[in-house]
Every structure is written in structure tokens, then in C-alpha cells.
N, C-alpha and C positions, 0 to 999 in steps of 0.2 A: 441733648438728643436732637438729631436733625429733624426738621419738620417733615411730616408725612406728605408724600406726593401721590397724587391720584392719576398722574399722566398715563400710567400703564394699566390702570384699572378701569375697565369698561369702555375703553376707546378702541375702535376697530377701524380699518380702512374704509373710506367712504366709496361706495360703489356708484358707478355711473347710472343715472336714471334713464329709463326708457322714454321715448318721445311722448307717449300717451300720459306717463306719470308727470312729465313737465307741464303738459297742457292742463292736466287735472290740478296740479299745484297752483298754476296761475289763476285758474277759475276759482279755486277755493280762496285764494288771497283776495280776489275781487269781491267775493261774497263776504269775506271776513271784514274788509274795510268799507263795506257798503257801497262800492261802486256798482254792484249788483244787489238790489234790495228785494226782500220777499215780494213775490208777485210779478217781478220783472221777467219778461220773456227773454230767453237766450237767443242769440243769433242762430241762424240755421246751421246745420252741420257743414254745408258748403261754405257759408260765410266765415265760420270759425276756422275752417281749414285754410282759407285764403288769408285771414288775419294773422294766424300763427305760422303760416307758411309750412304746413305739415300735411300729411296725407289724411284723407277722410277717415280711414280706418283708425288712426291715432286719436282723432277727435271722438269717434264713436266709443272707443274704449274708455277715454277720459270721462265722457258723459255717463257711462255705466258706473264708473267709480263714484262719481258725485251722486248718482241716483241711489246707489247702494248705501251711501253714507246718510241719505235722507236730506241732502242739501238742495236737490232739484226734484221736480215732480214732472212726470210725463203727461202731456196732453194728448198723446197719440199722434201717429203719422210723423214721428221724428221731432215733434215740438216739445220744448221744455220750458218751465218757469222755475224761478227760485222759490224754494219751499218756505213756508212760514218759519218764524224764528224758532230756534232749537228749544225743545222741551228742557227746562231746568233740571228735571229729574234725569234726563239723558246725560246731561253734562256731569252730574254728580256720580252716576254709575260709571261713566267712561273714565272719570278721574280715578275711581277705585282700580280699574284695570290698568290704567297708565302707570299708577304707582305700585302695581303688582300686589294688590291687596284682596284679590278675589281669585278663586280657582275654577277650573272646569266643573268640578263636583258641585260647587255652590251655584254656578249658573244653571246646571241641569236640574238641580233641586227646585230652583225658582221656576224653570220651564214646566216642570211637572205640576207644581202648585198652580200655575197660571193657565197654561195652554190646554190642559185636559178638560177643565170645566169650560174654558172659553170656546172650544170647538163644539161642545154640546149646545151652548147658547147660540152659536152661529148656525148650527143645524136647524134650530127652532125658529130663528128670526131672519135668516138670509133672504135677500131679494134677488131678482133677476140680475140687477146690476152687480151685486156681490158675486154671483156665480160667474158672470162674465169676467170679472177681475181675476178670480181664481183660475178659471180656464185659461186665460191669457198667460198667467204666471206659469202654469204647467207647460203650456206650449213653448214659452220662452226657455224654460228649463231644458226641455227636450231639444230644442234647436241650438241651445248654447252649451250643451253638455261638455263640449271639448274646450270651452273657455271658462276658466274659474271665475273671473269677474262677472261675466254675463250670467253664468249658471247660478252663482250665489246671490246676485242681485234679484234674480227671478224667484229663488227659494225664499228670500226674505219677503218679497212682495206677496207670496202666497200666504205666509203666516200673518202678515199685516192685514191682508184682505179678510182673513178669518176673524181677526180681532175687531175690525171695523164692522163686520157682519153681525156682531153681537148687539149693535146699536147702544152700547154702553161706552160712553166717552172716557170713563176712567180706565176701563180695560184697554181701549185703543191707545190711550196715553202710556199705559204701562208697557205694552208691546213695543211701541215706538221708542220708549226709554231704553229697552234692552237690545234694540236692533244692532247698535254698534258692537256690543259685546257678543251677540249671536254671530255677527258677521265674522268676527275674529275666530270663533270656534269653528265655523264652517270652513274657513280657509285652512284651519289646522287639519281637518279630516278629509278635505277634498281629494287629496292624493292617495288615500287608502284605496287599493284596488277594488273596484266594484261598488264603492260607497255611493257615488253620484247616481248610478243606475238603480241601486236599491232604494235610495231616497225618492227618486222620481216615481217609482212604482208605488211606494207607500203614500206619496202625496196624491196619486190618482185614487187610491183606496179611500183616503180621508175625504177627498172631494166627492167621491161616489156616495159616501154616507151622508154628507151635507146635502147633496142633491136630493137624496131620498127623504130628507128631514128626519133621519134616524139618529137622534142624539146619543143613544146608547152605543150604537156601532161607531159613531164618530169618535166618541170618547175612547173606545177600545182601540181603534186604529191609531189614534194619536199616542196612546200609551205604548203601543207596539213600535211606533216610529221612534219615539224618544228613547225607549229601552234599547232598540237596535243600535242607535247612534252611540249610546253609552257603551254598549258591548264592543263596538268597533274601537272606540277610544281606549278602553281598558285592556282589551285583548290583542289588538293589532299594534297600536302605538306603544302599549306597555302600561302596566298598572300605575307607574309613577306619574304618567301624564295626567292621570285623573286628579292628582293632588297638586300638580304644578300650576303656577300662575299662567294664565293665557298670555301669550306673547303679543306685544303690539304689532300692528299690521305691517310696519316697516321691517319686522324681523321674520314675518311669515314667508 
């Protein structure tokens, strides 16, 4: 019997990358091989554009990708530093999804277990600084609603700000651990007509409850939000999508 060949199984033509993706890949490689270390400041947007010989818009999109992946952290006014080393739990969970060993249903079951009580704690313990981070995230979602990378990065920042507002380091770690998985899910549903707009409004409602320190309402609003997203996935993308493995980002 002739040996089995896999040349025709799973291999597809390689698409050309966009400029901002090339810039992002280069920066990720620099972080990966420690040419850029945790805490290091990145060159300014203008300096990066000059060094890479690309437009500033490409640099801006690349930075948003890195921020959404948790690789860099914004200091405000366009300044970024390399984020602390990756959470080992994040790496383990990302491996599950890379190997296609977890589904959308499993992710949202975890979100309900974690985020519903998390938002209640956040409502009770949030500070002014926490509220400012949530407000900024909502503002960024609104301004970036036409750009999936920008919108989703802001969406993630909102949920991470809620976790950090609990003042429970384990909760914050758990949310940071699933951010990569959540990012993939958000890219999956971003193109559903009206979904970004509905999410934006629900984020405002969640924020309002946190602002009022109403833990019960915050919990209710979070349940409504997560349930609505589930509904979109199951009824608009199709029921099968609920049980399918979440695709890697390079397939989204």
C-alpha cells in the first residue's frame, strides 16, 4: 500500500498579508524573542511608521492588534509599553482552541459562570479609576464601531476593566486568561448585522448599573448581554456554529 500523503489535506493557498498585519507580526516577533521586554516603551507611532516605512494608519492598526492580544498596554496619549509576561493559564487555554478542543458553547458557559458574579462584585467595589477605564472603553467602541480590530479591542478592555474592578486578583487573572478565546468569538460574530450596535448599547446599560453600585441590576444586564450574544450565534450563524470549534484568528 502506498504511503498516505497529506499534501492535499488542510493546505490552502497563502493569502497576501495586509501591511498592518506585517507590522504586527514583526512587533510580535520582537516581543517573542525578547528584543522588546516587559515594561519596555514602544517607539512612537510616528517613529514606527518611519522605521517600517509604512503609513501611520498601518502602525495604528498593528498596535490595536497587539493590544487586543494583551501583548502591549496603553499608557494613554498614544504611548504603549510591552505588557507583563503572559499568564500561563492563558497559554493553556489558547492551546485548547488552537488544537480545536473547545467550542463556542463551552466558552459561553464559562463566561456565564465567571462574568455574571464578577460584574456584581465590580458594582460593589469599583473606584473612580475603574469607571474611567470602562467609560473610555465604551467611547472607543463607539468611535471604532466600523473597525473590527479597534471595536473588539475596546470591547475586551471593557470586560477586563470590570474584572479588575472586583479587586480580586484571581478573577482578573481568569478574565485575562480567556481574553484570547473571547477575542476569537467576538470576531466570529462581529459581522452579524446590528450585533456591534446592540452590544454597545448593552455595555452602556451594564456600565450604568455599575455606576449606580447596583449589583443586582449589573448581574441582570450581564446575563441579558451574554444571552443575546448566544442568541445571535445560534440563530443567525446557525445552530451548528454553537457546537463548532472556534476558528483560529487567521481563519476569521
